[in-house]
C-alpha positions in Angstrom: 160.8 -74.0 -107.5 163.1 -72.1 -105.3 162.2 -68.5 -103.9 165.2 -66.7 -105.2 166.5 -66.8 -109.3 169.8 -65.1 -109.8 171.2 -64.4 -113.5 174.7 -65.1 -113.2 175.1 -62.9 -116.2 173.6 -59.8 -114.7 174.9 -60.7 -111.2 178.4 -58.8 -110.5 178.4 -60.1 -106.8 178.7 -57.5 -104.4 176.7 -58.2 -101.7 174.1 -55.6 -101.6 171.2 -57.8 -101.7 172.9 -59.8 -99.0 173.6 -56.2 -96.9 170.0 -55.4 -97.2 167.8 -58.7 -96.4 166.2 -57.5 -93.4 165.9 -60.8 -92.7 169.2 -62.4 -93.3 168.0 -64.9 -95.4 170.1 -64.4 -98.4 174.2 -65.2 -98.7 177.1 -65.4 -101.0 177.6 -68.9 -102.0 180.4 -71.1 -101.1 182.3 -69.9 -104.3 181.8 -66.5 -103.5 180.3 -66.6 -107.2 176.3 -65.4 -106.9 174.1 -64.9 -104.0 171.3 -67.8 -102.6 168.8 -68.4 -99.9 169.9 -69.8 -96.5 168.5 -73.5 -95.1 164.3 -72.3 -94.8 164.1 -69.3 -96.5 161.4 -69.6 -97.1 159.5 -69.4 -94.1 161.5 -66.5 -92.8 160.8 -64.9 -95.8 157.9 -61.0 -95.4 158.4 -60.2 -99.3 159.2 -56.8 -98.7 160.9 -57.2 -102.0 164.0 -55.1 -101.1 166.4 -57.7 -102.6 164.9 -57.3 -106.0 164.4 -53.3 -105.2 168.3 -52.8 -104.3 169.9 -54.7 -107.0 171.5 -52.0 -109.5 172.1 -54.8 -112.2 168.4 -56.3 -112.0 169.9 -59.4 -111.5 167.7 -61.3 -109.1 164.4 -62.3 -109.2 161.9 -63.8 -106.5 159.5 -66.4 -107.1 156.4 -63.6 -107.0 158.8 -61.2 -108.8 160.3 -60.1 -111.9 162.7 -56.9 -111.6 161.4 -55.9 -115.0 157.7 -56.4 -113.8 158.7 -53.2 -110.9 158.4 -49.7 -111.6 161.9 -48.2 -111.6 163.4 -45.4 -109.5 165.1 -42.2 -111.9 166.3 -39.4 -110.8 163.8 -37.5 -112.2 161.1 -39.3 -110.5 162.5 -38.1 -107.0 161.5 -35.2 -105.5 164.2 -33.1 -104.0 164.0 -31.1 -100.8 161.9 -28.3 -101.8 160.0 -30.2 -103.3 159.2 -32.8 -100.4 159.0 -30.1 -98.1 156.0 -28.7 -100.5 154.7 -31.5 -100.9 154.4 -32.4 -96.8 152.9 -28.4 -96.1 150.3 -28.2 -98.8 148.2 -31.2 -97.6 145.4 -29.0 -95.3 142.9 -30.8 -92.8 140.0 -30.5 -95.6 136.5 -29.7 -93.9 134.3 -28.3 -96.5 132.9 -29.9 -99.3 131.3 -29.9 -103.0 128.5 -31.5 -103.3 129.8 -34.3 -105.8 130.8 -37.8 -105.2 134.2 -38.8 -105.5 134.5 -41.6 -108.6 135.0 -45.1 -107.0 138.1 -45.4 -109.4 139.9 -42.2 -107.7 139.0 -44.0 -104.5 140.5 -46.7 -105.4 143.9 -44.9 -106.8 143.8 -43.0 -103.7 143.9 -46.4 -101.7 146.1 -48.3 -103.6 149.1 -45.5 -102.9 148.1 -45.7 -99.6 149.0 -49.5 -99.5 152.3 -49.3 -99.8 152.5 -47.5 -96.0 155.2 -49.5 -94.0 153.6 -51.9 -92.0 155.7 -54.3 -89.1 157.3 -57.5 -90.3 155.4 -56.7 -94.2 152.4 -57.8 -92.5 150.0 -55.4 -94.2 147.5 -56.1 -91.9 144.9 -53.0 -93.1 141.6 -53.6 -94.6 139.7 -51.1 -95.8 135.8 -49.5 -95.5 134.7 -47.4 -97.9 131.7 -45.3 -97.4 130.3 -44.0 -100.4 125.9 -43.0 -99.9 125.0 -40.0 -98.7 122.5 -42.2 -96.5 125.2 -44.6 -94.8 126.9 -40.8 -94.0 124.5 -39.2 -92.2 123.7 -42.0 -90.7 126.9 -42.7 -89.0 127.1 -39.1 -88.3 123.6 -39.4 -86.6 125.5 -41.9 -84.5 128.7 -40.2 -83.6 126.0 -37.5 -82.3 124.1 -40.3 -80.3 127.8 -41.2 -78.7 128.4 -37.6 -78.1 125.6 -37.1 -76.4 125.4 -39.9 -74.1 129.5 -39.1 -73.3 128.3 -35.0 -72.3 125.7 -37.0 -70.2 128.1 -39.5 -68.1 131.5 -38.4 -68.7 131.2 -34.7 -69.4 134.3 -34.1 -67.9 135.9 -35.9 -71.1 133.1 -34.4 -73.3 133.4 -31.0 -73.3 137.0 -30.5 -73.7 136.6 -32.2 -76.9 133.8 -29.6 -77.4 131.3 -32.5 -78.2 128.7 -30.2 -76.7 129.1 -27.8 -79.4 129.0 -30.2 -82.2 125.9 -31.6 -80.7 124.3 -28.2 -80.8 125.6 -28.2 -84.2 123.9 -31.2 -85.1 120.4 -29.5 -83.8 120.6 -26.9 -86.4 121.0 -28.7 -89.2 124.9 -28.8 -89.5 126.8 -31.8 -89.6 131.2 -31.3 -87.2 130.7 -35.1 -86.8 131.6 -36.0 -90.3 131.6 -32.5 -92.0 129.3 -32.8 -94.9 131.6 -35.1 -96.7 130.5 -37.7 -99.3 132.6 -40.4 -97.9 134.9 -41.9 -95.2 137.5 -44.2 -95.9 138.3 -46.6 -92.7 141.6 -48.2 -91.9 140.9 -51.4 -89.7 142.5 -54.7 -88.2 142.8 -57.9 -86.9 143.0 -55.8 -83.4 145.1 -59.0 -82.3 148.1 -59.0 -84.3 150.8 -56.2 -83.2 151.2 -54.3 -86.0 148.0 -53.4 -86.7 147.0 -49.9 -85.1 150.5 -48.9 -86.2 150.2 -49.8 -89.9 146.4 -48.5 -90.1 147.5 -45.1 -88.9 150.6 -44.7 -91.2 148.4 -45.9 -94.2 145.8 -43.4 -93.3 148.8 -40.9 -93.0 150.0 -41.7 -96.4 145.9 -41.6 -97.7 145.8 -38.0 -96.9 149.2 -37.0 -98.5 148.3 -38.5 -101.1 145.3 -37.5 -101.6 145.9 -33.6 -103.1 147.6 -35.6 -106.2 144.1 -36.5 -107.1 142.7 -33.4 -106.7 140.9 -34.7 -103.1 140.5 -33.5 -99.7 140.2 -35.2 -96.4 140.1 -34.9 -92.9 141.1 -37.2 -90.0 137.8 -38.3 -88.6 138.4 -38.4 -85.3 135.0 -38.0 -83.8 134.4 -40.8 -85.7 137.1 -43.2 -84.4 136.4 -42.8 -81.2 132.6 -43.4 -81.0 133.2 -46.4 -83.6 135.4 -48.3 -80.5 133.6 -47.3 -77.4 130.1 -47.1 -79.2 128.9 -50.3 -79.5 125.8 -49.5 -81.5 128.3 -47.8 -84.4 130.2 -51.1 -84.1 127.4 -53.1 -84.8 126.3 -50.7 -87.7 129.9 -50.6 -89.3 129.9 -54.3 -89.0 133.7 -54.7 -89.1 135.1 -58.7 -89.7 135.7 -60.7 -86.0 138.2 -58.9 -83.9 138.4 -56.0 -86.3 138.9 -52.8 -84.8 138.6 -49.2 -86.6 142.2 -47.7 -86.1 142.0 -45.1 -88.4 139.2 -43.1 -90.8 139.4 -40.2 -93.1 136.7 -38.4 -94.4 137.1 -37.7 -98.2 135.9 -35.6 -101.2 136.4 -32.7 -103.6 137.5 -29.8 -101.6 135.3 -26.8 -100.9 137.5 -24.0 -101.2 141.5 -24.1 -102.6 144.7 -23.1 -100.2 147.1 -20.6 -102.0 149.6 -20.6 -99.1 151.2 -22.8 -96.7 151.1 -21.7 -93.1 153.9 -22.3 -90.5 154.2 -24.5 -87.8 156.2 -24.6 -84.5 160.0 -24.8 -84.5 160.2 -28.4 -83.6 162.1 -29.7 -80.0 165.1 -31.5 -80.8 167.0 -32.5 -77.9 170.5 -34.4 -79.6 172.6 -36.6 -77.4 
């Protein structure tokens, strides 16, 4: 079975799929009738789905999917500029959470939305680790604190500007400022030998953060955890990620304890035009 299938009754021979294929594996047939795949297309295809998504006539199918299997994009489903700005500005870093676990189904839904984040060559290298239990969260937070104490003793010039002294002091008072008492931690990890891995994980966690408010959830980048997970062997061992995998991004996740009612401003962007 060939990689591409063209419905000649629907195809208008407009060449849009040819122009938009990122790998250049679609060409017009010699008679100019319908598109066809080039020689070696199967080895080059990255399965991005651009060809199906861009065809306005639904004439092109891939071996793995058909146009009717894909949700349609309508004018009503796309946010206007004002809605997009509000959506982006509404996201807040949440550091106070309700003492309530998030349903696994909801966490799965959140991660599925985040999985649509772009990745180099459509490699989709991101894998996910979800820490669910209170006991696991407390143990991981404790390991982060251990790393901070090590850093304060051995690298104070790095630790103090990052306020690790304040975080460890708060821990001794019974306050978790490492993971903020969040009920869950979602970690994006990938094979560190693959070039797209780090960027793909960072973008995926960003997607996760943006999607979370639509599910009534709050998130915050777990920066202290991520640093400790990469540089503190006891935590790395505890996470037990697959061989050669590193955690390139992580977010605390839970139900926000407080609601936000306004959209704060930011500095004006610095732009150089050439």
